[in-house]
C-alpha positions in Angstrom: -0.1 -0.1 -0.1 1.4 3.2 -0.8 0.0 4.8 2.1 0.7 2.7 5.0 -1.6 4.4 7.7 -4.4 1.8 8.2 -7.6 2.7 10.3 -7.6 0.5 13.2 -10.5 0.1 15.8 -11.3 -2.0 19.1 -14.8 -2.8 19.9 -16.4 -4.4 22.8 -19.1 -6.7 21.2 -22.2 -8.2 22.6 -22.6 -5.4 25.3 -23.7 -1.9 25.8 -21.2 -1.2 28.6 -17.4 -0.5 28.0 -14.7 -3.0 29.0 -17.4 -5.8 28.8 -18.6 -8.2 26.3 -16.0 -9.7 23.9 -13.3 -7.2 22.4 -12.4 -7.4 18.8 -9.9 -5.4 16.7 -11.4 -4.2 13.1 -8.9 -3.3 10.4 -10.3 -1.5 7.4 -8.2 -2.0 4.5 -8.4 -0.6 0.9 -6.9 -3.7 -0.8 -6.7 -7.3 0.1 -3.4 -7.9 1.9 -1.3 -11.1 2.2 -2.0 -13.7 4.9 1.3 -13.5 7.0 1.0 -9.7 7.3 -2.8 -10.2 8.6 -1.7 -12.9 11.0 1.2 -10.7 12.2 -1.2 -7.9 13.1 -3.8 -10.1 14.8 -1.1 -11.7 16.9 0.2 -7.9 17.7 -3.1 -7.3 18.6 -3.6 -10.1 20.8 -7.5 -10.4 21.1 -9.4 -13.2 20.6 -10.3 -12.0 17.0 -9.0 -9.4 14.6 -11.3 -8.8 11.7 -9.8 -7.3 8.3 -12.4 -5.8 6.1 -11.9 -5.0 2.3 -14.5 -2.9 0.2 -16.2 -5.0 -2.8 -17.1 -3.4 -6.0 -20.8 -3.2 -4.7 -20.5 -0.2 -2.1 -22.7 -2.1 0.4 -20.5 -5.2 0.3 -17.3 -6.0 1.9 -14.7 -9.1 2.1 -14.2 -10.2 5.7 -11.7 -12.4 7.5 -10.9 -13.4 11.1 -7.9 -14.0 12.7 -7.0 -15.2 16.3 -3.5 -14.3 17.6 -2.5 -17.9 16.1 -4.5 -18.5 12.9 -7.4 -17.8 10.7 -11.0 -18.9 11.6 -13.7 -19.9 9.2 -16.6 -18.3 11.2 -16.6 -15.4 13.9 -19.4 -13.6 15.2 -18.6 -10.9 17.6 -15.8 -9.7 15.2 -18.4 -9.5 12.5 -20.9 -7.6 14.8 -17.8 -5.2 15.7 -17.0 -4.9 11.9 -20.6 -4.0 11.1 -20.8 -1.6 14.0 -17.6 0.3 12.8 -19.0 0.7 9.0 -22.0 2.3 10.5 -20.6 4.5 13.1 -17.7 5.9 10.9 -20.3 6.6 8.0 -19.0 4.5 5.8 -22.5 3.3 5.3 -25.7 4.9 6.2 -27.3 3.7 9.4 -30.3 1.9 7.4 -28.1 0.3 4.8 -27.7 -3.5 5.4 -24.0 -4.8 5.2 -23.1 -7.8 3.3 -19.8 -9.6 4.3 -18.4 -12.1 2.0 -16.6 -14.6 4.1 -15.2 -18.2 4.5 -19.0 -19.1 5.7 -20.6 -17.8 2.8 -22.6 -14.5 2.9 -23.5 -12.8 6.0 -25.8 -10.0 6.4 -26.0 -7.5 9.0 -28.8 -4.7 9.9 -28.9 -2.0 12.2 -32.1 -1.2 14.1 -31.0 2.6 14.9 -28.8 5.6 14.6 -25.3 6.0 16.1 -23.5 6.5 18.1 -25.8 4.9 20.8 -25.3 1.3 21.3 -28.2 -0.1 19.1 -29.0 -3.8 18.5 -27.4 -5.3 15.5 -28.9 -8.5 13.9 -26.7 -10.7 12.3 -27.8 -13.6 9.8 -25.7 -16.7 10.1 -26.0 -20.3 9.1 -27.1 -22.8 11.5 -24.7 -25.3 12.5 -26.5 -27.8 14.6 -24.9 -30.4 16.5 -25.3 -34.3 16.8 -24.9 -36.6 19.6 -21.5 -38.5 19.7 -20.1 -40.6 22.7 -18.3 -38.7 25.5 -14.6 -38.2 24.0 -11.9 -39.8 26.0 -10.3 -37.4 28.3 -13.2 -34.8 28.0 -14.7 -35.2 31.6 -11.4 -34.9 32.9 -10.4 -32.1 30.9 -13.7 -30.0 32.1 -13.8 -31.5 35.4 -17.5 -32.3 35.3 -19.8 -35.3 34.4 -21.8 -34.4 31.2 -25.6 -34.9 30.6 -25.2 -34.6 27.0 -22.2 -34.3 24.4 -22.7 -33.6 20.6 -20.6 -32.2 17.9 -21.5 -29.5 15.3 -19.3 -28.5 12.3 -16.8 -26.6 14.8 -17.0 -27.5 18.3 -18.1 -30.1 20.9 -21.3 -29.0 22.6 -21.4 -30.0 26.3 -24.9 -30.0 28.5 -24.4 -30.0 32.3 -26.9 -30.0 34.9 -27.0 -26.4 35.9 -26.1 -23.0 35.5 -24.0 -23.0 38.5 -21.8 -25.9 37.1 -21.2 -23.6 34.1 -20.1 -20.7 35.9 -17.9 -22.8 38.3 -15.9 -24.9 35.5 -12.3 -24.4 35.5 -11.1 -26.4 32.8 -7.7 -27.9 32.2 -6.6 -26.0 28.9 -3.5 -28.1 28.4 -5.9 -31.2 28.1 -8.5 -29.4 26.1 -6.0 -28.0 23.6 -5.5 -31.7 22.4 -8.9 -32.1 21.0 -9.3 -31.9 17.3 -12.2 -29.8 17.5 -12.1 -25.6 17.3 -13.6 -25.4 20.9 -15.7 -26.7 23.7 -19.2 -25.1 24.3 -20.6 -26.0 27.9 -24.2 -25.0 28.6 -26.9 -25.3 31.0 -30.6 -24.2 31.0 -30.5 -20.4 32.9 -31.8 -20.1 36.4 -32.4 -16.6 35.7 -35.9 -15.6 34.1 -34.7 -13.1 31.7 -32.4 -16.0 30.0 -33.3 -19.1 28.3 -30.1 -20.7 28.8 -26.1 -19.8 29.4 -22.9 -21.2 28.3 -19.1 -20.6 28.1 -16.9 -21.3 25.2 -13.1 -22.6 25.6 -10.9 -22.7 22.5 -7.4 -23.3 23.5 -6.6 -25.2 20.2 -6.8 -21.6 18.4 -5.0 -19.6 21.0 -8.1 -18.5 23.3 -8.5 -20.2 26.3 -12.0 -18.9 27.1 -13.6 -16.4 24.7 -15.9 -14.2 26.6 -18.8 -13.9 24.2 -19.1 -16.3 21.3 -21.4 -15.4 18.4 -20.7 -18.3 16.3 -21.2 -20.8 19.1 -24.8 -19.6 19.2 -25.4 -20.8 15.6 -25.4 -24.4 17.4 -26.8 -23.3 20.6 -29.6 -21.5 19.1 -31.0 -24.9 17.3 -29.8 -27.1 20.3 -32.0 -25.1 22.9 -34.7 -24.2 20.2 -35.6 -27.9 20.1 -35.3 -28.5 24.0 -37.4 -25.5 24.8 -39.6 -25.4 21.9 -38.9 -21.8 21.1 -37.9 -19.7 18.3 -36.7 -16.8 19.9 -34.6 -16.9 22.7 -32.2 -14.8 24.8 -28.7 -16.0 26.2 -26.0 -15.1 28.4 -22.5 -16.3 28.0 -21.4 -16.5 31.5 -17.6 -15.4 31.1 -15.7 -13.1 33.5 -17.0 -10.0 31.0 -20.2 -11.5 30.2 -22.4 -10.7 27.3 -26.1 -10.9 26.0 -27.0 -12.4 22.8 -30.7 -12.6 21.2 -31.5 -15.6 19.0 -34.2 -16.2 16.5 -34.4 -19.4 14.3 -35.3 -18.9 10.9 -35.0 -21.9 8.6 -31.5 -23.1 8.4 -30.2 -19.7 9.6 -29.9 -18.3 13.0 -30.5 -14.4 13.4 -27.7 -13.4 16.2 -28.7 -9.7 17.7 -26.2 -8.0 19.8 -24.8 -4.4 21.0 -21.2 -2.9 20.5 -19.4 -0.1 21.8 -16.0 1.3 20.3 -13.2 1.5 23.0 -10.2 2.5 21.0 -9.8 4.4 17.6 -6.4 4.5 16.1 -4.1 4.4 13.0 -1.8 1.1 12.3 1.2 2.9 11.1 3.2 -0.3 10.1 2.7 -0.9 6.4 1.9 -4.4 5.1 4.1 -5.2 2.1 6.3 -8.4 2.6 7.4 -9.3 6.2 11.1 -9.1 6.9 13.0 -9.6 10.0 16.4 -8.4 10.8 18.6 -9.8 13.5 19.4 -7.3 16.0 23.3 -5.7 16.3 24.4 -7.8 19.3 26.2 -4.8 20.4 23.0 -2.7 21.0 21.7 -5.4 23.2 24.8 -5.3 25.8 
C-alpha cells in the first residue's frame, strides 16, 4: 500500500457497557493483504479475533476475514458484529443500509435498528450449525472436571450440556488437556436459572489460541437450534457467563440463525506499520549489551 496508514479500531461486542462483552480489533483495508501480514497484526493485537474488511465493487459489500492470535478461523460472530458496528459508526455506510460480508462461511448480512453513536442492536444472519450426539470423547470429562448430561459435535465444536448454570459458571477447565482435542473449541451450556435468559454458556478454544472466549457469536449458531428444540422456542435470549459476560438475542429462521447484539467502540487509532512483505532483521548484538 502506498499509504501505510490503516484505520484500526477496538470494539467491545455483545455489550452496551465498555470493558465488557468480547473485544475485537477491526482493520479497514483498501485492498486485500497477504495472510502472513494479517496474522502478524492479529498476533500484535492479541485479542480473540482481529477482523480485516476490504470493500467490494458493490459499495454495500465487503470481504471479511477473521484471525485469532495464532490462526485464521472460518466463522466469528463478535468480530462480524464489531465490523458492522464500525462501518455504520464511521459513516462508511448509512445507518439504514444493511451490510453484506463475503466470508469463508458464505454471505453474512448485518442490519442495524437505529442511529449511531448510541449502542443499538445489530442483527446478523448466520448459518445454523446444529450438533449431532456423539459418545463422550475420551479425556473430555477430565479436561472439564464435570460429568456431562449430553455431548454433541457441530461443524466446529463439541457441545456439552451440564446439569445447572452453577456448574457452567464454576467450571475450571484444564486448558492443556482441552488443547489436545481436534475441534475448534468446547461449548458448555445449561438452562438459565434467571428468568430473563433461556440458557447460559461458556466457550473454550485453546486449540486456536483462546483459552476462554468472552462472548462467542458463532457458538450460538449451534446453541440456538440445540436449545430451540429442547425449549420449543424460536426466539430466545442467552447469556455467556464469562468474566466479562455478554447478552445474545437469537431467532431461528429455517437453516439460519439471526444473532443480535450491541457493541461499543473503545479505541480508535491508526496502524502505521505498512503491509508489504514481512522481513525480520537480526538485531545488532552490540546494541543488546
